[in-house]
N, C-alpha and C positions, 0 to 999 in steps of 0.2 A: 711554535707559539700558539696559544689559544686566540681565537678571533674575538675582537670586541666590536665587531661590525654593528653600526647604528647605535651603539651604547654611548659613544662620545663623538664629538666633532673632531675632525682631523687636526684642527688648530690646537688641540690639547697638548700636542707634542711640544710646541713652543708657544708661549703667550704673546702673539704678535698679530697685527692686522695685515691685510694684503696690500700690495703696492708699495714700491720703494725706488729710490735712486740714490746711489752712493758710489764713490770712487775708491779704489784701493789706496791705502795710506802709504806713506813714505818711510816705512820701518816701524811705525807705532800705530796706536789706535787713537781715534778721536770719536767719542760717542756723545751726541747731543740728543737728549731725551726730553720731549714735551711732557710736562706733568700738570696735574690740577693746580689751580691757583692756591688752594689750601695748603699746598706743600711749600710755598715760598718761605724762605728763611729757615728751612729745616735741612738737616744733613741727609744727603742721598748716598747710599752705599751700593757698590758693585760687590756682590757676594758669590763666592764659588758655590755653584749648585750642588756639588758633590760633598764638599767638606764644610760648607758654611763659613769658610774663612773670608774675611774682608779683603778685597783686592784693591779697592780705590774708594775714595769718598770726596764729595764736593758739596758746597752749599747750593741749595736751589734758589735761583734768582730769576725773576720775571717768568715764572712757571717753566723753567728749563734747568736741567742739570747737564753740565758739559764735563765729561771725563776725558782725560788724556794720559797716555802712558804707553807701555809696551809689554806684551806677553811673550813668553818663550814658545808657547804653542797654544792653539785654540782651546778655549775652555767654556763650558756652559756656565752662565751666570744669571743671577736674579738681581733686579733693582729693588732695593728696600728703602722706604721712606717712612720714618716714624713707626717702624714695625710692620708696615703694610707692604705687600708685594705689588710692585708696579710694572712687572713684565719679566719675561725670561727669554734669553737669546744666547747666541754663540758669540763670545768675545774673541775677535780676531784683530790682527794689526791692519785695520782698515778705517776709512772715514765713514761713519754711519750716523744717520739722523732718523729718528722714529718717534711715534706718538701720534694720536689722532688717526689720520688716514695713511700714515707712513709706517713701514716695517723696516727693521734693520736689513741692509743689503751688504753681503760679503760672500765669498765662495760658499761657505757652509750654510749661512742663513738663506742663501738663494736655493740651496738643495732642499731645505725645509719648506720654503715657500712653494717650490715646484711640486713637492710631495703633497702639501696641503691642498693645492689647487686641484690636482688630479683626484685625490681622495674625496674631496668635497663634491666633485662632479659625480663620482660613483654613488655617494651617499644621497645626493639630490635625486638621482635617477631612482634609487631604491624607495625613497620616501614618496615619490610621485606615482608609484605602482598602486593599483586598486587593492584595497584591503580584503582580498578574498583568495580562495584556493587557486584561482587561475594564475596568480602571480608567484606561486611557490617556486617553480623552476627558475623563473627570471630572477627572483630574489637570491636563490642559491648561486646562480651564475655571477651576480653582482658581488656577492659575498666572497666568492672565489677570486674575483678580480681585485677586490679590496685587499684580501690577505696576500695575494701574489705581489701587489704593488708594495705593501708595507714590508713584506719579507725582503724584496729585492733592494729597497732603499736601505733597510737596516743592515743587510749583509754587505752592501757596497760601502757602508760607512761604519762598519763594526769597530774599526780601530780609531774612530774619532768621536767627538761629543755627540754628533747626530745619531749615530748607531747606538751609543750608550743611552741617550735619553729615550729613544724609541724602545729599546730593550726594557728600560725601567718602567715605561708606561704600561707595558703588558706583563711584566714578570710577576707582579703582585698576585695574578690569577693562577700561577703555576703551583703545582704540588711540590713538595720537597724533592722527590726523585726527578721530576721534570726540570726543576730549576738546576739541580746538579748536572743533569745531562746537557742542558744548554750551556752551562759554564765550561764543561769539558770540551764542547765544540768551539767555544769562543773564549779561550783563556785570557785574552787581553782585557776582558771585562772584570776580571778578578781584582784588578788594581784599584777599582773604585770603592770608596768607603760605602757609598749608598748600596752597591751591589752586595757587599759583605753584610750590610744590615738586612737586606732582603733575604739573604741566606740564613742569617740568625733568626729572622722573623719566621721564616718557613719552618725552621727547626722548633721554635717555640710553639708555633701553631700545631705542629705534629704532637707535641706533648700536652696540648690542651684541647684535643678533639673530644667529641661525646664519648662518655665512658670513663674519662679520667677525672680525678678529684681536682677541686679548685686549687689554684696557686694564690696564696695570700700575699697582700702587700699593705703597707701602711703609708699614709700621706699626712703630712703636717702642714696645715694652713692657718696662719694667724695664731700660732701656738696651740691649735686644736688638732689632735691626731685622730685619724679614723682609719680603720682597717677593713678590708673586704670581709674578714671573718667576724666583724661586728654584726654583719647582716646575713652572710651565707653560711650554711652548715648548721643552722640553729633549729632545724626541724620543719622548715617551711620552704615551699618553692619560691625562688627569687629570680625575677627577670632583671638583668643588669644591662643598662644602656650606656655604652661608651660613646660619648658625643662631644660636640663643641658648639658654641653659640654661632660661629661663623659658617657652620656647615648646613647648607640648605636641605639636603636629604635627611639630615639628623632632625631638623625642626619639623619637616613633613611627617617623619615617622612617629613623632610624639603623639600625633592624632591617633595612630594605630595603638600605641601603648596605652593611651587613655581609654580606648575602647576595651582593651584587654583587661585593664585594671577594674573598669566598671563591671565587666562580666565575671571575672575570676577572682577579684579581690575578696568578695564575700565567701569564696570557697577556699581562702587561705593563701592566695598568691600575693607576694609583695614585689614592689618595684624599687630599684635603686638606680640613680643616675651617677655616672662617673665622668666628670668633665676632664677631657684630655686636650693637650695642645692648645690651651686657651688661657686667657687672663681671668682671674677670679671675678673682677668687677664686671667683665663682659658676660661671664656665666650667670652671675646674679641678676643682671639686667634681663637676660634671656629667660631665666626662670620666672621672673615676675611678668614679663611681657607675654609669655606663652602659657602662663598659669600652670606650671608643672607642680603637681601636688606631692610628689614622692621625694624622699630624702636624697641628698646629693653629697658626693665626695668631691670637693673642689680642688683645683690646682694640681691634678694628678699628672699633668704633662705626659711624658712618654713612659713613665714607670709601668703602668698596666699594659700599655700597647706593646712594650718590649717583652713583657712576661707572657703575654697571650698571643704574640705574633699577629698583631692587628695592623695591617698595612693601610687600611682605609676605614673611615667611619661614615655612618653609624655601624657599630658592631654590637649586636645584641645577643647575650648569652643567657640561657635558661639553666639555672642550677637546681638540682633536686634537694630534698630535705637534708640529706647527709653531705651536701656540697659537691655531689657528682655532677659533671657537666652533662646536660641532657640534649641541648641543641645550641648551635651557634651559627651566626652569619645568615640568619633568615629574616625576612622583612615581609610586611604586608600580610596577605592571606596565608602565606606559608608560615609566618610567625604565629598567627592566631591559631592555625591548625596544630602546630607543634605544642603550644601551651594547652590546647584542648585535649590532645591525646595524652599528654603527660598527666594532667590532673584527673582525667577520667580513668586512666589505666593505673595510675599510681606507680608507673615504672618508666625508666628512660626510653626515649625514642631517638632514632638516628636523625 
């Protein structure tokens, strides 16, 4: 697996704080979750992380949701309230309380907590190193420790939800051949829907790399239909930003896109936003708040991300005048340079 050392916190594996106390249940689960006061009198759902199927639901009362039931085997779940994610953990037949300063405690959640603590210690050591060439070897050694720790925990838990979630957190960065090789080594992962989607996404990405023609799609929102082909393949360079209002990196990258539009718009470049995985009203609010001047395709959800194999956003693709993909998955200075090269040379760049 490719290293993501220092790119995310170890806690990204499961969304939970450190520190917990809980006892093993008597054949079933009892999960008490502390929630914001604003969630009172709303329904809280336990949702299967892999399939999105609802496992359990309760009303939030006094800023707490208390779930009780029984599962045949441990399963990774999310807590969803009013469409908002309130945490991710492993649901086991145990007694768990979390929220605030507490994290869920059970055999598999404790594995995650132990991993997070060790990983965060390594990351902390790396971040404390001086930012100069003298730290290069120390940083490489810490990266090797981090990767060895992650690999050992994932492999030790490859047949349970911990290994599955750790695999998913890294698999988005793999090429199609690399992903296929990993699944041949760990065939138990093939049973998960999310892994199958990762595989389909990698195959779609392979079909939409630079040099391939664009794949069209049509989105209907409020009886208004828009197609990618309304903008792409019309004789101009088009920079397409796949984004969402809730995505911090997406919003930060709009500043770069504005710079690009200011510099290259007079030279014939156009910009298009495609809002994915988002509610139209939230998209419109973000467009107004951040003063995004380019046209938008709203409510695209997962249609374009499935077609283009986009596992994470922002994803920014530069299309040539005939609709050929020139560049994708670049940001910041790399994106600016890709646009500059394309418009100055008038030919695709990798």
